[in-house]
N, C-alpha and C positions, 0 to 999 in steps of 0.2 A: 213692295207689292205684299199685300196681306196674304196669309197662308190660304185662306178660303178661295181667294181669287186665283192663286197659283194652281190649287187642286182642281178647280173648275176648268182651267185652261188646259191643264194636263189630261183631264178626262176627255174634253172635246177633241183635243189632238189625238188621242188614242183611237177614239171612235172613227175619225175620219181616216186614219192610217189603217185601221183593222177592218174597214167596211169591205166585204167581199166583192169582187167583180162578178158579173154574172152574164149569162147570154141574154138576158132581158125578154124573157118569153112572156107575152102578155095575155095570150089566148088560153084559158084553162082547159078547154075542150080539144085543143090541138093535139093530135097523135104524133108520135116520133116520126112515123112514116111520112105524114102530111107535112111535118116540120121540115124534113129534108127535101121532099118533093117540091114544095113551094118556093123553097130558096130563101126562107125568112132569115136564116142565119147569114146569108150573104147580104141581105139587105141591112141587117143589124151591123155588119161589118162596115158598110158603106157610110152608115150614119155616124159611126164612131171611128172615123179616120184616124184620129189621134189616140186610139185606145192603148191602154198599157199592155205590156207583155202578159201579165197576169190575166186580164180579160181575154185576150186571144188564147191562152192556154186553156182556160175554162170553156171557152166556146168550142174549142177543138175537142176537149173531153165529152162534152155534151153530144157533139155530132157523132163521135165514136160510139157513145153509149146509146144513143138513138138507132144507129146503124145496127148494132147488136140486139136491141129490143124495139122493133118497129111498132109493137102494139102498145107500148106503154105511153102515157101522156107525156109531151114534151116538157110541160112544167114540172112534173115529178122527176123527170130526168135531170132537169137543171137543179132542182133542189137536192138530188142525190149527189150531183157532182160538186155543188158549192157547200154541201154540209148544213144546209138551213133547213 
């Protein structure tokens, strides 16, 4: 296998492995209080029944962060917890 092809394959593999899991909040105007009140985090969990342990951990961190900062935007809380 040529060196360039191996390098490309290694790069793609690293990107797939290193992709952070997230709570997948899609509404940019949703406050943390509304995120917790509407139960969107529960709906996300049901749609990702086979979600990884890492995704569940990040989702729990976002819920805890939102509980402590209810006026903050939920999408900002997600970005804070995932480091993006």
